C-alpha positions, 0 to 999 in steps of 0.5 A, a space after each residue: 333316398 332318390 337322386 331327386 330327393 337328394 337334389 331337393 335336400 341339397 337346395 334346401 340346405 343351400 337356401 338355409 345357409 344363404 339365409 343364415 349368412 344374410 342374417 349374419 351380414 345384417 349385424 356386421 355393419 355399424 354406423 361408422 362402418 356404413 358411412 365408410 362404405 358409402 363414401 368409398 362407393 361414391 368416391 371414384 372416377 368422378 373426382 378425377 373430372 371435378 376440377 375440369 367440370 368446375 373450370 368449364 362450368 364456372 365457379 357458380 356451377 358448384 351450386 349444381 354440384 351441391 344441389 345434385 349431392 343433396 338430391 342424391 342424398 334424398 333419393 338414397 334415403 327414399 331407397 332406404 324407406 322402400 327397403 324398410 317397407 318390404 324387408 324381403 327386398 334384397 337389392 335395387 332390382 327388388 325395389 323396382 319389382 315392388 314398385 312396378 312388377 316385372 317391368 320395373 325389375 327389367 328396367 332397373 336391371 337394364 340400367 344397372 348393367 348399362 351403368 356398369 358397362 359404361 363405367 368400366 369403359 370409362 375406367 379403361 380409358 382412364 387406365 390407358 391415359 394414365 399408363 402412358 404417363 407412368 411408363 413414359 420410356 415405353 416405346 414398344 409398338 406394333 403395326 396395329 397398336 401404339 405403345 399406350 394401347 399395348 400397355 392398356 392391353 397388358 394391364 387388362 390381361 393382368 386384371 383378367 384372372 380377377 374375373 374368375 374369382 368366386 370368393 366374395 372375400 377376395 372381391 371385397 379385398 379388391 374393393 377396399 384397395 380401390 377405396 384406399 387408392 381413390 383416397 390416395 389420389 385426392 390426398 396427392 392432389 390436395 398436397 400439391 395445392 397445399 404445399 405450394 408446388 403449384 401456385 393456385 392463382 388461376 382465374 375461374 370464370 363465373 358461369 359458362 351456361 352453354 357448358 352446363 348440360 355437358 358438365 351436369 353429366 360429370 357431376 351426376 356420375 360423381 354421385 352414382 352409387 345407388 345400385 349398391 345402397 340397398 345392399 348396404 342397407 341390408 348389411 347394417 345392424 341398425 337399418 333405421 340409421 340409414 338416413 343419417 348414414 346417407 346425409 353424413 356420407 353425401 355431405 362429406 363427399 360433396 365437400 371433398 368434390 367441391 374442394 378438389 374442384 376448386 383446387 384443380 381449377 385454381 392450379 391449372 385454369 383452362 389447361 386443366 385436363 379432364 383427369 386431374 392426374 394428367 395435369 400434375 407436374 411430372 417431376 413431383 413424387 406425389 404425381 407419380 403416386 397419384 398416377 400409379 393410384 389412378 392406374 391401379 384403381 380400374 384393375 381393382 374395380 373390374 371384379 367388383 363391377 362384374 360381380 352382380 352380372 356374374 352372380 346373375 349368370 350363374 343363377 341362370 345356369 342349369 342346376 346340373 352344372 358342376 361348380 367347375 363348369 360354372 366357374 369356367 363359363 363365368 370367367 370366360 364370359 367375363 373375360 370376353 366382355 372385358 376385352 370388348 370393353 378394352 376395344 371400345 375404350 381404345 376406339 373411343 378414348 374420350 374420357 370426359 365425353 364418355 363419363 358425361 354421357 354415362 352420367 346423363 344417360 344412365 346415372 340420372 335415372 338410377 340416382 334421381 328418376 327411379 328412386 322418386 318413381 319407386 317411392 311414389 308408387 310404393 307409398 302411393 296411399 300414404 304419401 303427402 301432397 308436398 312429398 308427391 309434388 317434390 318427387 314429381 318435380 325431381 323426376 321432371 328435373 332429372 329427365 330434363 337434365 338427362 335429356 339435355 346432358 345426353 344430347 350435349 355429351 353425345 354431340 361432343 363425342 361425335 365431334 371428337 370422333 370425327 376429328 379423330 378420324 380426319 386427323 
C-alpha cells in the first residue's frame, strides 16, 4: 500500500468515526436536557446589565424586553425548521449557505466571529471590573498598569492554558461550570432582594424614550445564543420538539431577566451599576459569592467561545501537519487573540457601551435579521403571504433597531473615551 493510499484510508476512517460520533450525539439530548442547555446558553453577561437597562429605559421598556424575547424565540424556531429542511446542515453557517450560497456562509461566519470577539471583550471588561472589588486590598501596580489591570492580566494568564485544550469533554465541563456560575449570580441577587438586606423601594420611571436605542442593544445581547442553536438541534434525540424547547427556554429566561431587572432597579434606583454585582453591599456574604461567580464566569467562557474558531483554524491547516503541531498553532493563535482582547478591554473599559454595541451591531443580525432572511429564502416556494409579511416586518424592525442602537451606543462610547482621555 502506498503512502497516498494510507493517507486516503486514514481520512476515510476519520470521516466514518466523525459520522458515527454525530449519529451518537443525536440521541443524547432529551427534551429536558435541551431546555437546560438552551437556558444555559442564553443566561450570561446579559443578566448583569438588565437592572441597569430597565432603570434607564423605564419600567415600560420591559415590553421591549419581552417583545425581543418573543421575537428571538420565533427566529430560533425558524432556524430549527431550516435545519429540518436540510438534514445535512450542521451549524449556523450551513444554514447561511443553504439560503444564499457562499455569500451567505461568508456573511454568517463574519458575524459569528465578530460576536464572539466582542462578547469576549465584554467578558474581560467584566472580569477587570469585578476583580477590583474582590481583591480590595491588592495595591501592587507598575508604571504602566494599575492594580486592577494587573489583576486582570494575571487572571487572563491563568485562563490561557484552557485555550490549548482539544478534548471537547473538558471544554464541555467548563461550559457547565459557566452555566452554574451564571445561575449563582442570579440567585445571589434574588436572595439580596427577598431577604430584605436592601429595601426595594426605589422609584422606577415610566419611560425614557431617548435611552431606548442604547438599552435595546443590552436587551438584544441578553437573548444572543442563536449561533449554537443548530448544534443543539442536532444533539436532540427528537428534533421535532425543538420548537417547544425554544418556547419553554425563552419564556423561562425572559421571566428571569424581567424579575432580575425589577429587583435591581427597585433596590438601587439611579445608582444601579451597569453590572448589578457592583451595586451590591460589600459586607454581605452573597455579594462576595456573586462577585467571585462573576470573576470566574469569563475564565470558563474563553475556551468555549474560542472553540469554533479553533476548529476552523485546524481544518484549514495542511493535512501533513502532525497533531502536536496543530495544537501548538491553535494554542498560540488563541493566546495571542486573548491578549489582544485583554488590551482592548483595558483600553475601552466601558462595559455597558461595548455590550450595547455588540447587541445592536451584531446580535440583532444573528438573532433576528438573518434567521428571517434565511428562512424566507429557503422556503420561498412554500411560505405563506402572512409569514412572508411577518418576516419582512421583523427584518425591517431588526435593521431599524440595530441602526439606531449602533449609532447611540457608538456615540456614548466615543463620548466616554473622550472623557477618559481628558480626565
